C-alpha positions in Angstrom: -9.0 -0.8 35.8 -9.8 -0.8 31.9 -8.2 0.4 28.6 -9.9 4.1 28.7 -10.6 3.4 25.0 -12.9 6.0 24.5 -10.6 8.3 26.1 -7.4 7.3 24.5 -8.5 7.5 21.3 -8.4 10.4 19.0 -10.0 11.5 15.6 -6.9 11.0 13.7 -7.0 7.2 15.4 -10.9 7.1 13.9 -9.7 7.4 10.2 -6.5 4.9 10.6 -8.9 2.4 11.9 -11.3 2.9 8.9 -8.0 2.5 7.0 -7.9 -0.9 8.5 -11.4 -1.8 7.6 -11.2 -1.1 4.4 -8.1 -3.0 3.6 -9.6 -5.8 5.3 -12.6 -5.3 2.6 -10.5 -5.2 0.1 -8.9 -8.7 1.6 -12.0 -10.3 1.6 -12.6 -9.4 -1.9 -9.7 -10.4 -3.3 -9.9 -13.6 -4.4 -13.6 -13.0 -6.2 -12.8 -9.6 -7.9 -9.2 -8.8 -7.7 -10.4 -5.3 -9.4 -12.5 -4.2 -6.5 -9.5 -5.3 -4.2 -7.3 -2.9 -6.3 -9.4 0.1 -6.1 -9.6 -0.4 -1.8 -6.3 -0.9 -1.6 -5.8 2.9 -2.9 -8.9 3.9 -1.1 -7.4 2.7 1.6 -3.5 4.3 1.1 -6.1 7.8 0.6 -7.0 6.9 3.8 -3.9 6.9 5.5 -2.7 10.3 4.0 -5.9 11.7 5.7 -4.8 10.3 9.1 -1.7 12.2 8.9 -3.6 15.6 7.8 -5.9 15.2 10.7 -3.5 14.6 13.2 -1.9 17.9 11.8 -5.0 19.6 13.0 -6.5 17.3 15.4 -3.5 16.4 17.1 -2.3 12.9 17.2 -2.1 10.3 20.6 0.2 8.4 22.4 -1.4 5.1 20.6 -1.2 6.3 17.6 2.0 5.9 15.5 1.6 2.4 16.5 -2.2 2.0 15.6 -0.7 3.2 12.0 2.4 0.6 11.7 0.3 -1.7 12.8 -2.4 -1.2 10.0 -0.1 -0.4 7.5 1.4 -4.1 7.8 -2.7 -4.7 7.1 -3.8 -2.8 4.4 -0.3 -2.4 2.7 1.6 -5.4 3.4 -0.8 -8.5 4.3 -3.9 -7.2 1.6 -1.5 -6.2 -1.3 0.1 -10.0 -0.7 -3.2 -11.4 -1.4 -4.5 -9.5 -3.9 -1.4 -10.8 -5.9 -2.3 -14.1 -4.9 -5.9 -13.5 -6.2 -4.6 -12.4 -9.4 -2.5 -15.2 -10.1 -5.2 -17.8 -9.2 -7.1 -16.2 -11.4 -4.8 -16.4 -13.7 -3.6 -19.7 -13.3 -6.6 -21.6 -12.4 -7.9 -23.0 -8.6 -4.6 -23.8 -6.7 -6.0 -27.0 -6.0 -5.1 -28.3 -9.4 -1.9 -26.8 -10.2 1.3 -28.6 -9.9 2.7 -28.2 -6.3 5.5 -26.1 -7.1 3.5 -23.6 -9.0 0.7 -23.3 -5.5 4.6 -23.0 -3.4 6.2 -20.3 -6.1 2.6 -18.1 -5.9 2.7 -18.4 -2.1 6.5 -17.9 -1.2 6.4 -14.5 -3.9 2.8 -13.1 -2.3 4.4 -13.7 1.2 7.5 -11.7 0.7 5.5 -8.7 0.1 3.9 -9.4 4.0 7.5 -10.2 5.3 9.1 -7.4 4.5 6.2 -4.9 5.2 6.1 -6.2 8.5 10.6 -6.3 8.8 10.6 -2.4 7.5 7.7 -1.8 10.2 9.2 -3.1 12.7 12.5 -1.8 12.0 11.5 1.6 11.9 9.3 1.1 15.1 12.9 0.4 17.0 15.1 2.8 15.3 14.2 4.9 13.1 12.8 8.4 14.5 11.0 10.7 12.8 13.3 13.1 12.3 15.9 11.1 10.8 16.8 9.8 7.2 13.6 7.4 6.3 15.4 4.6 3.9 13.4 2.3 2.1 10.2 2.7 0.0 6.7 3.8 2.1 4.4 -0.1 1.3 2.0 2.7 0.9 3.8 3.3 -2.3 4.3 -0.3 -2.9 0.8 -1.1 -2.8 -0.2 1.6 -4.9 1.9 0.4 -7.8 0.3 -3.0 -7.7 -2.8 -2.0 -7.7 -2.3 1.0 -10.3 -0.2 -1.7 -12.7 -3.4 -3.9 -12.5 -5.7 -1.8 -13.0 -4.3 0.0 -15.7 -3.8 -3.7 -17.6 -0.5 -3.0 -18.2 1.2 -5.8 -15.6 0.8 -9.5 -16.5 0.7 -11.7 -13.9 4.4 -12.3 -14.5 5.1 -9.1 -14.4 2.8 -8.1 -12.1 4.5 -11.5 -9.4 8.4 -10.2 -10.3 7.2 -6.7 -9.7 6.2 -7.9 -6.0 9.3 -9.2 -5.3 11.3 -6.2 -6.4 9.3 -3.8 -4.8 9.5 -6.1 -1.4 12.9 -5.8 -1.4 13.0 -2.0 -1.8 11.0 -1.6 1.0 14.4 -2.0 3.3 16.7 -0.7 0.2 19.1 1.5 2.0 18.1 4.8 -0.2 16.2 7.6 1.6 13.0 8.6 0.1 11.2 12.0 0.6 8.2 13.0 1.5 5.7 14.5 -0.7 5.4 18.2 -0.9 1.3 18.8 -0.3 0.6 20.5 -3.4 1.9 17.1 -5.0 0.0 15.0 -2.8 -3.4 16.6 -3.8 -2.7 16.1 -7.2 -2.1 12.7 -6.9 -4.9 12.1 -4.4 -6.8 13.3 -7.2 -5.6 11.2 -9.7 -6.0 8.5 -7.5 -9.8 9.1 -6.3 -10.4 8.6 -10.1 -8.5 6.0 -10.6 -10.7 4.3 -7.3 -14.2 5.6 -9.0 -13.4 4.9 -12.4 -10.6 3.1 -13.6 -11.6 2.0 -16.7 -12.5 5.7 -18.0 -10.9 7.4 -21.0 -9.0 4.1 -21.8 -7.8 3.2 -18.0 -6.3 7.2 -17.9 -6.7 7.8 -14.1 -5.0 4.0 -13.3 -2.0 4.8 -15.5 -1.2 8.4 -14.7 -1.5 7.1 -10.6 0.9 4.3 -12.1 3.4 6.8 -14.0 3.8 9.4 -11.2 4.6 6.2 -8.9 7.2 4.9 -10.9 8.6 8.0 -11.4 8.5 8.7 -8.0 10.8 5.1 -6.9 12.8 6.1 -9.8 14.1 9.3 -9.3 12.7 10.7 -6.1 16.0 9.8 -3.5 18.3 12.1 -6.4 15.7 14.5 -8.5 12.3 15.1 -6.2 12.3 18.7 -4.6 9.9 17.2 -1.2 9.9 18.0 2.3 
């Protein structure tokens, strides 16, 4: 008896696994090149959106939703936490040369993102059906905000760390967030692609526009957005 992997995996699952590879690559470079890690996190977010589109047209598999959830924890849970930790290390020097309380604080702040991402994913898997109201911000959105803020050059390390804690808590906040309409997702996807390809172009216009749009959705979507 085997797992019959080839028979049970679909096209959308392949895109999901590509997302996992991109997320892992971002984690690998998080300490040596945080800017590249941020760009790869944004690329993983695009792959995450694409697997949903592919699933609608090519069909989903039984294992697809679970694969997607596991991959989200990698690309938008563990990897952003490593990215934030890498940025802090770059700013404050090698952790071995800093105060013990500083080392501990950085680890706790960064790991909060992983913890809340795992909790959110687990609770969604067990308690939230597809058709129900989906409370809390998506970990994809939280990771996008952190990456865009860094690439936009508007978030000093203390602000980035504070934002990490706030975004972590918002993942399980009792506030429903609607899905983006296809048109809006396409526009933001193009802006996000610009932030990936050349984040410094036109005085960092792409990551800055992406950051403003993401924060606006975060603050206004539960009440004002006319999404699906």
